[in-house]
PDB file of N, CA, C, O and CB in Angstrom:
ATOM      1  N   UNK A   1      -4.941 -15.375  14.671  1.00  0.00           N
ATOM      2  CA  UNK A   1      -4.724 -14.682  13.417  1.00  0.00           C
ATOM      3  C   UNK A   1      -5.387 -13.311  13.462  1.00  0.00           C
ATOM      4  O   UNK A   1      -6.288 -13.062  14.263  1.00  0.00           O
ATOM      5  CB  UNK A   1      -5.262 -15.508  12.239  1.00  0.00           C
ATOM      6  N   UNK A   2      -4.932 -12.453  12.606  1.00  0.00           N
ATOM      7  CA  UNK A   2      -5.482 -11.102  12.489  1.00  0.00           C
ATOM      8  C   UNK A   2      -5.377 -10.671  11.035  1.00  0.00           C
ATOM      9  O   UNK A   2      -4.876 -11.408  10.187  1.00  0.00           O
ATOM     10  CB  UNK A   2      -4.735 -10.095  13.429  1.00  0.00           C
ATOM     11  N   UNK A   3      -5.853  -9.480  10.765  1.00  0.00           N
ATOM     12  CA  UNK A   3      -5.774  -8.919   9.423  1.00  0.00           C
ATOM     13  C   UNK A   3      -4.863  -7.707   9.415  1.00  0.00           C
ATOM     14  O   UNK A   3      -4.661  -7.063  10.445  1.00  0.00           O
ATOM     15  CB  UNK A   3      -7.166  -8.544   8.906  1.00  0.00           C
ATOM     16  N   UNK A   4      -4.313  -7.398   8.242  1.00  0.00           N
ATOM     17  CA  UNK A   4      -3.396  -6.268   8.082  1.00  0.00           C
ATOM     18  C   UNK A   4      -3.750  -5.540   6.796  1.00  0.00           C
ATOM     19  O   UNK A   4      -4.125  -6.158   5.799  1.00  0.00           O
ATOM     20  CB  UNK A   4      -1.905  -6.740   8.065  1.00  0.00           C
ATOM     21  N   UNK A   5      -3.626  -4.211   6.832  1.00  0.00           N
ATOM     22  CA  UNK A   5      -3.889  -3.372   5.664  1.00  0.00           C
ATOM     23  C   UNK A   5      -2.570  -3.030   4.985  1.00  0.00           C
ATOM     24  O   UNK A   5      -1.629  -2.579   5.638  1.00  0.00           O
ATOM     25  CB  UNK A   5      -4.651  -2.079   6.064  1.00  0.00           C
ATOM     26  N   UNK A   6      -2.503  -3.244   3.690  1.00  0.00           N
ATOM     27  CA  UNK A   6      -1.332  -2.854   2.917  1.00  0.00           C
ATOM     28  C   UNK A   6      -1.463  -1.357   2.658  1.00  0.00           C
ATOM     29  O   UNK A   6      -2.256  -0.933   1.817  1.00  0.00           O
ATOM     30  CB  UNK A   6      -1.211  -3.679   1.567  1.00  0.00           C
ATOM     31  N   UNK A   7      -0.685  -0.563   3.383  1.00  0.00           N
ATOM     32  CA  UNK A   7      -0.784   0.901   3.310  1.00  0.00           C
ATOM     33  C   UNK A   7      -0.496   1.446   1.916  1.00  0.00           C
ATOM     34  O   UNK A   7      -1.030   2.489   1.540  1.00  0.00           O
ATOM     35  CB  UNK A   7       0.172   1.531   4.299  1.00  0.00           C
ATOM     36  N   UNK A   8       0.333   0.760   1.153  1.00  0.00           N
ATOM     37  CA  UNK A   8       0.656   1.224  -0.200  1.00  0.00           C
ATOM     38  C   UNK A   8      -0.548   1.149  -1.134  1.00  0.00           C
ATOM     39  O   UNK A   8      -0.636   1.905  -2.101  1.00  0.00           O
ATOM     40  CB  UNK A   8       1.802   0.404  -0.775  1.00  0.00           C
ATOM     41  N   UNK A   9      -1.465   0.245  -0.845  1.00  0.00           N
ATOM     42  CA  UNK A   9      -2.633   0.051  -1.702  1.00  0.00           C
ATOM     43  C   UNK A   9      -3.901   0.696  -1.158  1.00  0.00           C
ATOM     44  O   UNK A   9      -4.874   0.861  -1.894  1.00  0.00           O
ATOM     45  CB  UNK A   9      -2.871  -1.411  -1.900  1.00  0.00           C
ATOM     46  N   UNK A  10      -3.902   1.061   0.113  1.00  0.00           N
ATOM     47  CA  UNK A  10      -5.084   1.649   0.759  1.00  0.00           C
ATOM     48  C   UNK A  10      -5.446   2.977   0.101  1.00  0.00           C
ATOM     49  O   UNK A  10      -4.576   3.813  -0.141  1.00  0.00           O
ATOM     50  CB  UNK A  10      -4.835   1.854   2.272  1.00  0.00           C
ATOM     51  N   UNK A  11      -6.736   3.167  -0.187  1.00  0.00           N
ATOM     52  CA  UNK A  11      -7.201   4.412  -0.809  1.00  0.00           C
ATOM     53  C   UNK A  11      -7.883   5.333   0.206  1.00  0.00           C
ATOM     54  O   UNK A  11      -8.483   6.338  -0.177  1.00  0.00           O
ATOM     55  CB  UNK A  11      -8.167   4.098  -1.955  1.00  0.00           C
ATOM     56  N   UNK A  12      -7.797   5.004   1.473  1.00  0.00           N
ATOM     57  CA  UNK A  12      -8.324   5.835   2.566  1.00  0.00           C
ATOM     58  C   UNK A  12      -9.825   6.072   2.482  1.00  0.00           C
ATOM     59  O   UNK A  12     -10.293   7.159   2.821  1.00  0.00           O
ATOM     60  CB  UNK A  12      -7.620   7.161   2.578  1.00  0.00           C
ATOM     61  N   UNK A  13     -10.582   5.090   2.043  1.00  0.00           N
ATOM     62  CA  UNK A  13     -12.028   5.262   1.903  1.00  0.00           C
ATOM     63  C   UNK A  13     -12.769   5.089   3.235  1.00  0.00           C
ATOM     64  O   UNK A  13     -13.855   5.639   3.419  1.00  0.00           O
ATOM     65  CB  UNK A  13     -12.569   4.272   0.884  1.00  0.00           C
ATOM     66  N   UNK A  14     -12.182   4.325   4.159  1.00  0.00           N
ATOM     67  CA  UNK A  14     -12.791   4.131   5.465  1.00  0.00           C
ATOM     68  C   UNK A  14     -13.836   3.039   5.544  1.00  0.00           C
ATOM     69  O   UNK A  14     -14.439   2.844   6.599  1.00  0.00           O
ATOM     70  CB  UNK A  14     -13.394   5.379   5.896  1.00  0.00           C
ATOM     71  N   UNK A  15     -14.065   2.325   4.462  1.00  0.00           N
ATOM     72  CA  UNK A  15     -15.081   1.276   4.456  1.00  0.00           C
ATOM     73  C   UNK A  15     -14.790   0.201   5.500  1.00  0.00           C
ATOM     74  O   UNK A  15     -15.702  -0.289   6.166  1.00  0.00           O
ATOM     75  CB  UNK A  15     -15.176   0.644   3.075  1.00  0.00           C
ATOM     76  N   UNK A  16     -13.538  -0.155   5.635  1.00  0.00           N
ATOM     77  CA  UNK A  16     -13.145  -1.196   6.593  1.00  0.00           C
ATOM     78  C   UNK A  16     -13.439  -0.767   8.028  1.00  0.00           C
ATOM     79  O   UNK A  16     -13.941  -1.552   8.833  1.00  0.00           O
ATOM     80  CB  UNK A  16     -11.654  -1.527   6.441  1.00  0.00           C
ATOM     81  N   UNK A  17     -13.121   0.474   8.331  1.00  0.00           N
ATOM     82  CA  UNK A  17     -13.331   1.003   9.688  1.00  0.00           C
ATOM     83  C   UNK A  17     -14.818   1.008  10.039  1.00  0.00           C
ATOM     84  O   UNK A  17     -15.190   0.735  11.180  1.00  0.00           O
ATOM     85  CB  UNK A  17     -12.751   2.432   9.811  1.00  0.00           C
ATOM     86  N   UNK A  18     -15.654   1.315   9.072  1.00  0.00           N
ATOM     87  CA  UNK A  18     -17.094   1.384   9.309  1.00  0.00           C
ATOM     88  C   UNK A  18     -17.714   0.033   9.627  1.00  0.00           C
ATOM     89  O   UNK A  18     -18.697  -0.027  10.366  1.00  0.00           O
ATOM     90  CB  UNK A  18     -17.776   1.972   8.113  1.00  0.00           C
ATOM     91  N   UNK A  19     -17.167  -1.054   9.090  1.00  0.00           N
ATOM     92  CA  UNK A  19     -17.776  -2.365   9.306  1.00  0.00           C
ATOM     93  C   UNK A  19     -17.114  -3.187  10.415  1.00  0.00           C
ATOM     94  O   UNK A  19     -17.603  -4.267  10.748  1.00  0.00           O
ATOM     95  CB  UNK A  19     -17.735  -3.141   8.031  1.00  0.00           C
ATOM     96  N   UNK A  20     -16.032  -2.708  10.982  1.00  0.00           N
ATOM     97  CA  UNK A  20     -15.331  -3.479  12.012  1.00  0.00           C
ATOM     98  C   UNK A  20     -16.185  -3.576  13.277  1.00  0.00           C
ATOM     99  O   UNK A  20     -16.495  -2.549  13.882  1.00  0.00           O
ATOM    100  CB  UNK A  20     -13.961  -2.835  12.338  1.00  0.00           C
ATOM    101  N   UNK A  21     -16.572  -4.783  13.689  1.00  0.00           N
ATOM    102  CA  UNK A  21     -17.447  -4.933  14.855  1.00  0.00           C
ATOM    103  C   UNK A  21     -16.749  -4.676  16.196  1.00  0.00           C
ATOM    104  O   UNK A  21     -17.421  -4.487  17.210  1.00  0.00           O
ATOM    105  CB  UNK A  21     -18.029  -6.315  14.863  1.00  0.00           C
ATOM    106  N   UNK A  22     -15.429  -4.666  16.212  1.00  0.00           N
ATOM    107  CA  UNK A  22     -14.707  -4.441  17.471  1.00  0.00           C
ATOM    108  C   UNK A  22     -13.938  -3.125  17.467  1.00  0.00           C
ATOM    109  O   UNK A  22     -13.159  -2.859  18.383  1.00  0.00           O
ATOM    110  CB  UNK A  22     -13.747  -5.590  17.734  1.00  0.00           C
ATOM    111  N   UNK A  23     -14.149  -2.310  16.459  1.00  0.00           N
ATOM    112  CA  UNK A  23     -13.531  -0.971  16.351  1.00  0.00           C
ATOM    113  C   UNK A  23     -12.015  -0.991  16.529  1.00  0.00           C
ATOM    114  O   UNK A  23     -11.458  -0.160  17.247  1.00  0.00           O
ATOM    115  CB  UNK A  23     -14.137  -0.041  17.383  1.00  0.00           C
ATOM    116  N   UNK A  24     -11.354  -1.936  15.878  1.00  0.00           N
ATOM    117  CA  UNK A  24      -9.897  -2.035  15.994  1.00  0.00           C
ATOM    118  C   UNK A  24      -9.169  -1.395  14.813  1.00  0.00           C
ATOM    119  O   UNK A  24      -7.956  -1.553  14.676  1.00  0.00           O
ATOM    120  CB  UNK A  24      -9.488  -3.489  16.114  1.00  0.00           C
ATOM    121  N   UNK A  25      -9.895  -0.680  13.963  1.00  0.00           N
ATOM    122  CA  UNK A  25      -9.298  -0.004  12.815  1.00  0.00           C
ATOM    123  C   UNK A  25      -9.358   1.497  13.057  1.00  0.00           C
ATOM    124  O   UNK A  25     -10.405   2.045  13.400  1.00  0.00           O
ATOM    125  CB  UNK A  25     -10.026  -0.389  11.485  1.00  0.00           C
ATOM    126  N   UNK A  26      -8.223   2.148  12.874  1.00  0.00           N
ATOM    127  CA  UNK A  26      -8.170   3.584  13.123  1.00  0.00           C
ATOM    128  C   UNK A  26      -7.579   4.323  11.928  1.00  0.00           C
ATOM    129  O   UNK A  26      -6.817   3.766  11.138  1.00  0.00           O
ATOM    130  CB  UNK A  26      -7.352   3.877  14.382  1.00  0.00           C
ATOM    131  N   UNK A  27      -7.952   5.586  11.821  1.00  0.00           N
ATOM    132  CA  UNK A  27      -7.448   6.438  10.750  1.00  0.00           C
ATOM    133  C   UNK A  27      -6.095   7.022  11.153  1.00  0.00           C
ATOM    134  O   UNK A  27      -5.927   7.495  12.277  1.00  0.00           O
ATOM    135  CB  UNK A  27      -8.458   7.569  10.423  1.00  0.00           C
ATOM    136  N   UNK A  28      -5.149   6.987  10.245  1.00  0.00           N
ATOM    137  CA  UNK A  28      -3.823   7.532  10.465  1.00  0.00           C
ATOM    138  C   UNK A  28      -3.763   8.975   9.961  1.00  0.00           C
ATOM    139  O   UNK A  28      -4.723   9.459   9.361  1.00  0.00           O
ATOM    140  CB  UNK A  28      -2.756   6.664   9.766  1.00  0.00           C
ATOM    141  N   UNK A  29      -2.666   9.651  10.194  1.00  0.00           N
ATOM    142  CA  UNK A  29      -2.509  11.061   9.801  1.00  0.00           C
ATOM    143  C   UNK A  29      -2.715  11.276   8.303  1.00  0.00           C
ATOM    144  O   UNK A  29      -3.182  12.334   7.882  1.00  0.00           O
ATOM    145  CB  UNK A  29      -1.127  11.561  10.198  1.00  0.00           C
ATOM    146  N   UNK A  30      -2.364  10.267   7.499  1.00  0.00           N
ATOM    147  CA  UNK A  30      -2.500  10.397   6.046  1.00  0.00           C
ATOM    148  C   UNK A  30      -3.879   9.976   5.537  1.00  0.00           C
ATOM    149  O   UNK A  30      -4.115   9.965   4.329  1.00  0.00           O
ATOM    150  CB  UNK A  30      -1.437   9.572   5.357  1.00  0.00           C
ATOM    151  N   UNK A  31      -4.783   9.633   6.443  1.00  0.00           N
ATOM    152  CA  UNK A  31      -6.135   9.237   6.062  1.00  0.00           C
ATOM    153  C   UNK A  31      -6.298   7.747   5.850  1.00  0.00           C
ATOM    154  O   UNK A  31      -7.420   7.242   5.818  1.00  0.00           O
ATOM    155  CB  UNK A  31      -6.532   9.948   4.823  1.00  0.00           C
ATOM    156  N   UNK A  32      -5.194   7.041   5.707  1.00  0.00           N
ATOM    157  CA  UNK A  32      -5.257   5.601   5.519  1.00  0.00           C
ATOM    158  C   UNK A  32      -5.569   4.942   6.857  1.00  0.00           C
ATOM    159  O   UNK A  32      -5.425   5.562   7.911  1.00  0.00           O
ATOM    160  CB  UNK A  32      -3.928   5.056   4.925  1.00  0.00           C
ATOM    161  N   UNK A  33      -5.991   3.697   6.812  1.00  0.00           N
ATOM    162  CA  UNK A  33      -6.386   2.995   8.024  1.00  0.00           C
ATOM    163  C   UNK A  33      -5.331   1.982   8.454  1.00  0.00           C
ATOM    164  O   UNK A  33      -4.537   1.497   7.649  1.00  0.00           O
ATOM    165  CB  UNK A  33      -7.721   2.300   7.816  1.00  0.00           C
ATOM    166  N   UNK A  34      -5.350   1.679   9.755  1.00  0.00           N
ATOM    167  CA  UNK A  34      -4.442   0.690  10.326  1.00  0.00           C
ATOM    168  C   UNK A  34      -5.246  -0.181  11.284  1.00  0.00           C
ATOM    169  O   UNK A  34      -6.107   0.310  12.013  1.00  0.00           O
ATOM    170  CB  UNK A  34      -3.228   1.373  11.056  1.00  0.00           C
ATOM    171  N   UNK A  35      -4.955  -1.478  11.273  1.00  0.00           N
ATOM    172  CA  UNK A  35      -5.640  -2.425  12.143  1.00  0.00           C
ATOM    173  C   UNK A  35      -4.771  -2.707  13.358  1.00  0.00           C
ATOM    174  O   UNK A  35      -3.579  -2.985  13.225  1.00  0.00           O
ATOM    175  CB  UNK A  35      -5.971  -3.737  11.389  1.00  0.00           C
ATOM    176  N   UNK A  36      -5.370  -2.635  14.546  1.00  0.00           N
ATOM    177  CA  UNK A  36      -4.682  -3.042  15.769  1.00  0.00           C
ATOM    178  C   UNK A  36      -4.777  -4.566  15.814  1.00  0.00           C
ATOM    179  O   UNK A  36      -5.808  -5.120  16.196  1.00  0.00           O
ATOM    180  CB  UNK A  36      -5.317  -2.363  17.074  1.00  0.00           C
ATOM    181  N   UNK A  37      -3.709  -5.230  15.426  1.00  0.00           N
ATOM    182  CA  UNK A  37      -3.722  -6.684  15.282  1.00  0.00           C
ATOM    183  C   UNK A  37      -3.964  -7.413  16.597  1.00  0.00           C
ATOM    184  O   UNK A  37      -4.425  -8.555  16.590  1.00  0.00           O
ATOM    185  CB  UNK A  37      -2.422  -7.146  14.688  1.00  0.00           C
ATOM    186  N   UNK A  38      -3.666  -6.783  17.713  1.00  0.00           N
ATOM    187  CA  UNK A  38      -3.908  -7.405  19.019  1.00  0.00           C
ATOM    188  C   UNK A  38      -5.393  -7.419  19.365  1.00  0.00           C
ATOM    189  O   UNK A  38      -5.858  -8.288  20.102  1.00  0.00           O
ATOM    190  CB  UNK A  38      -3.128  -6.670  20.110  1.00  0.00           C
ATOM    191  N   UNK A  39      -6.129  -6.453  18.829  1.00  0.00           N
ATOM    192  CA  UNK A  39      -7.564  -6.348  19.099  1.00  0.00           C
ATOM    193  C   UNK A  39      -8.421  -7.045  18.039  1.00  0.00           C
ATOM    194  O   UNK A  39      -9.591  -7.336  18.285  1.00  0.00           O
ATOM    195  CB  UNK A  39      -7.961  -4.889  19.191  1.00  0.00           C
ATOM    196  N   UNK A  40      -7.854  -7.311  16.875  1.00  0.00           N
ATOM    197  CA  UNK A  40      -8.579  -7.927  15.762  1.00  0.00           C
ATOM    198  C   UNK A  40      -9.055  -9.328  16.134  1.00  0.00           C
ATOM    199  O   UNK A  40      -8.298 -10.123  16.692  1.00  0.00           O
ATOM    200  CB  UNK A  40      -7.690  -7.986  14.508  1.00  0.00           C
ATOM    201  N   UNK A  41     -10.319  -9.624  15.821  1.00  0.00           N
ATOM    202  CA  UNK A  41     -10.890 -10.945  16.102  1.00  0.00           C
ATOM    203  C   UNK A  41     -10.913 -11.846  14.869  1.00  0.00           C
ATOM    204  O   UNK A  41     -11.462 -12.947  14.912  1.00  0.00           O
ATOM    205  CB  UNK A  41     -12.298 -10.793  16.646  1.00  0.00           C
ATOM    206  N   UNK A  42     -10.322 -11.383  13.779  1.00  0.00           N
ATOM    207  CA  UNK A  42     -10.231 -12.151  12.531  1.00  0.00           C
ATOM    208  C   UNK A  42     -11.582 -12.513  11.934  1.00  0.00           C
ATOM    209  O   UNK A  42     -11.742 -13.594  11.366  1.00  0.00           O
ATOM    210  CB  UNK A  42      -9.453 -13.406  12.770  1.00  0.00           C
ATOM    211  N   UNK A  43     -12.552 -11.618  12.059  1.00  0.00           N
ATOM    212  CA  UNK A  43     -13.874 -11.912  11.501  1.00  0.00           C
ATOM    213  C   UNK A  43     -13.893 -11.800   9.981  1.00  0.00           C
ATOM    214  O   UNK A  43     -14.711 -12.437   9.317  1.00  0.00           O
ATOM    215  CB  UNK A  43     -14.912 -10.974  12.095  1.00  0.00           C
ATOM    216  N   UNK A  44     -12.987 -10.985   9.428  1.00  0.00           N
ATOM    217  CA  UNK A  44     -12.901 -10.840   7.979  1.00  0.00           C
ATOM    218  C   UNK A  44     -13.831  -9.813   7.376  1.00  0.00           C
ATOM    219  O   UNK A  44     -13.850  -9.653   6.156  1.00  0.00           O
ATOM    220  CB  UNK A  44     -13.167 -12.129   7.352  1.00  0.00           C
ATOM    221  N   UNK A  45     -14.606  -9.108   8.188  1.00  0.00           N
ATOM    222  CA  UNK A  45     -15.535  -8.102   7.667  1.00  0.00           C
ATOM    223  C   UNK A  45     -14.813  -7.018   6.880  1.00  0.00           C
ATOM    224  O   UNK A  45     -15.284  -6.592   5.826  1.00  0.00           O
ATOM    225  CB  UNK A  45     -16.321  -7.471   8.807  1.00  0.00           C
ATOM    226  N   UNK A  46     -13.679  -6.578   7.390  1.00  0.00           N
ATOM    227  CA  UNK A  46     -12.928  -5.509   6.725  1.00  0.00           C
ATOM    228  C   UNK A  46     -12.437  -5.941   5.350  1.00  0.00           C
ATOM    229  O   UNK A  46     -12.559  -5.197   4.377  1.00  0.00           O
ATOM    230  CB  UNK A  46     -11.742  -5.079   7.587  1.00  0.00           C
ATOM    231  N   UNK A  47     -11.889  -7.129   5.277  1.00  0.00           N
ATOM    232  CA  UNK A  47     -11.369  -7.628   4.004  1.00  0.00           C
ATOM    233  C   UNK A  47     -12.487  -7.786   2.974  1.00  0.00           C
ATOM    234  O   UNK A  47     -12.297  -7.503   1.791  1.00  0.00           O
ATOM    235  CB  UNK A  47     -10.651  -8.968   4.211  1.00  0.00           C
ATOM    236  N   UNK A  48     -13.642  -8.235   3.431  1.00  0.00           N
ATOM    237  CA  UNK A  48     -14.775  -8.414   2.521  1.00  0.00           C
ATOM    238  C   UNK A  48     -15.298  -7.081   2.009  1.00  0.00           C
ATOM    239  O   UNK A  48     -15.819  -7.015   0.896  1.00  0.00           O
ATOM    240  CB  UNK A  48     -15.896  -9.176   3.215  1.00  0.00           C
ATOM    241  N   UNK A  49     -15.171  -6.021   2.794  1.00  0.00           N
ATOM    242  CA  UNK A  49     -15.698  -4.701   2.447  1.00  0.00           C
ATOM    243  C   UNK A  49     -14.741  -3.857   1.616  1.00  0.00           C
ATOM    244  O   UNK A  49     -15.182  -2.951   0.909  1.00  0.00           O
ATOM    245  CB  UNK A  49     -16.046  -3.958   3.695  1.00  0.00           C
ATOM    246  N   UNK A  50     -13.440  -4.133   1.683  1.00  0.00           N
ATOM    247  CA  UNK A  50     -12.425  -3.301   1.025  1.00  0.00           C
ATOM    248  C   UNK A  50     -12.585  -3.323  -0.496  1.00  0.00           C
ATOM    249  O   UNK A  50     -12.506  -4.388  -1.109  1.00  0.00           O
ATOM    250  CB  UNK A  50     -11.016  -3.776   1.408  1.00  0.00           C
ATOM    251  N   UNK A  51     -12.811  -2.145  -1.113  1.00  0.00           N
ATOM    252  CA  UNK A  51     -13.023  -2.108  -2.570  1.00  0.00           C
ATOM    253  C   UNK A  51     -11.753  -2.356  -3.387  1.00  0.00           C
ATOM    254  O   UNK A  51     -11.846  -2.673  -4.573  1.00  0.00           O
ATOM    255  CB  UNK A  51     -13.601  -0.775  -2.958  1.00  0.00           C
ATOM    256  N   UNK A  52     -10.577  -2.219  -2.784  1.00  0.00           N
ATOM    257  CA  UNK A  52      -9.328  -2.443  -3.528  1.00  0.00           C
ATOM    258  C   UNK A  52      -8.594  -3.703  -3.054  1.00  0.00           C
ATOM    259  O   UNK A  52      -7.471  -3.975  -3.480  1.00  0.00           O
ATOM    260  CB  UNK A  52      -8.408  -1.227  -3.384  1.00  0.00           C
ATOM    261  N   UNK A  53      -9.241  -4.467  -2.170  1.00  0.00           N
ATOM    262  CA  UNK A  53      -8.707  -5.743  -1.682  1.00  0.00           C
ATOM    263  C   UNK A  53      -7.292  -5.624  -1.145  1.00  0.00           C
ATOM    264  O   UNK A  53      -6.427  -6.433  -1.480  1.00  0.00           O
ATOM    265  CB  UNK A  53      -8.736  -6.766  -2.784  1.00  0.00           C
ATOM    266  N   UNK A  54      -7.049  -4.605  -0.303  1.00  0.00           N
ATOM    267  CA  UNK A  54      -5.710  -4.409   0.249  1.00  0.00           C
ATOM    268  C   UNK A  54      -5.565  -4.938   1.674  1.00  0.00           C
ATOM    269  O   UNK A  54      -4.571  -4.658   2.344  1.00  0.00           O
ATOM    270  CB  UNK A  54      -5.362  -2.946   0.221  1.00  0.00           C
ATOM    271  N   UNK A  55      -6.545  -5.695   2.133  1.00  0.00           N
ATOM    272  CA  UNK A  55      -6.508  -6.253   3.484  1.00  0.00           C
ATOM    273  C   UNK A  55      -6.348  -7.762   3.383  1.00  0.00           C
ATOM    274  O   UNK A  55      -7.092  -8.441   2.676  1.00  0.00           O
ATOM    275  CB  UNK A  55      -7.794  -5.883   4.288  1.00  0.00           C
ATOM    276  N   UNK A  56      -5.348  -8.270   4.115  1.00  0.00           N
ATOM    277  CA  UNK A  56      -5.088  -9.703   4.073  1.00  0.00           C
ATOM    278  C   UNK A  56      -4.876 -10.252   5.476  1.00  0.00           C
ATOM    279  O   UNK A  56      -4.561  -9.515   6.411  1.00  0.00           O
ATOM    280  CB  UNK A  56      -3.870 -10.002   3.196  1.00  0.00           C
ATOM    281  N   UNK A  57      -5.052 -11.537   5.599  1.00  0.00           N
ATOM    282  CA  UNK A  57      -4.869 -12.210   6.876  1.00  0.00           C
ATOM    283  C   UNK A  57      -3.393 -12.379   7.180  1.00  0.00           C
ATOM    284  O   UNK A  57      -2.613 -12.771   6.312  1.00  0.00           O
ATOM    285  CB  UNK A  57      -5.571 -13.568   6.876  1.00  0.00           C
ATOM    286  N   UNK A  58      -3.011 -12.082   8.411  1.00  0.00           N
ATOM    287  CA  UNK A  58      -1.627 -12.268   8.866  1.00  0.00           C
ATOM    288  C   UNK A  58      -1.491 -13.721   9.270  1.00  0.00           C
ATOM    289  O   UNK A  58      -2.303 -14.243  10.034  1.00  0.00           O
ATOM    290  CB  UNK A  58      -1.256 -11.298  10.063  1.00  0.00           C
ATOM    291  N   UNK A  59      -0.451 -14.378   8.751  1.00  0.00           N
ATOM    292  CA  UNK A  59      -0.287 -15.809   9.060  1.00  0.00           C
ATOM    293  C   UNK A  59       0.881 -16.037   9.973  1.00  0.00           C
ATOM    294  O   UNK A  59       1.167 -17.177  10.337  1.00  0.00           O
ATOM    295  CB  UNK A  59      -0.105 -16.622   7.789  1.00  0.00           C
TER     296      UNK A  59
END
């Protein structure tokens, strides 16, 4: 499993990227973040940190 960011809800704050222990979250051209699902270890740190709760587990 991995996590995914809903780009429509992302506010580009970067909180998720700062707490990711494997650095699999990157900033896109629009400032929003994207998770590399192949590198994600499903720790859930990003989802717990997101102030707008736009990160969910991919099932």
